[in-house]
N, C-alpha and C positions, 0 to 999 in steps of 0.2 A: 669673577674675582674683582675685588675692590681694594682701594688704598685710601687712607685718610691723612690729611696734612693739617696740623694745628696752626694757630696764629703765630707761633714761633718758628715755623718751618720744619718741625719734627714730623717725619713721615712714618706711618705704620702700614705695613704691607700685609697681603695675604688675608684680607677680610672676606669671608664668604657671606656672612650675615653681619653687615656693618655695625648696627646698633649693639647687638649681642656680643660680638667679638671685641668691640671697643671697650665695652664695660668690663669684660674679662681681663683685657690687657692693661687698661688704665686704672682700673679700680672703680669702686662704687662712687656714688654721688648722685646728685639730682641730674636728670636727663631731660633736655628740652630740644625740640626740633629747631634748626636754624634755617632761616629763609633769606633769600636775596630778592630785592626789587629789580624788575627788569625795565628796560627803557619803554616798553609798550604799556607799562602800568600794572602788569601782572606780577605775581610773586612765585618763586620756586623753592621747594624744599631741597636744600643743598648739603645738609649735614646735621650735626648734633652738637649741642653744648653739654659737656659733661663736667660737672664741678666748675672750675674756672678756666677750662680749656675749650676752645671752639674748633671743631673738626669739620673740614670740608671733605666730602666723599667724592672720589673719582673712580670711574670704571677703567680697569686695566685690560687691554686686549693684546694678544700677541702681534708683533710686527712681523710681517712676512715680506716686506720689500715690494718692489715693482715686479710685475710679471714680464718676462722677456717675450718679445714677439717670435 
């Protein structure tokens, strides 16, 4: 499961297929991959630009808390 947050802080939850689901929820428009430069000089694909909105994609995992001894 994934979530996306745009440049304004608006979150979209429940994305199974991030690109496809974002297009359905946000509406059409030109889609481009969004990259971030890392400190070691490499780049990473971190999201999508759809129309005039920039979405960063995050993986959502269930939080189970600490295991007790």
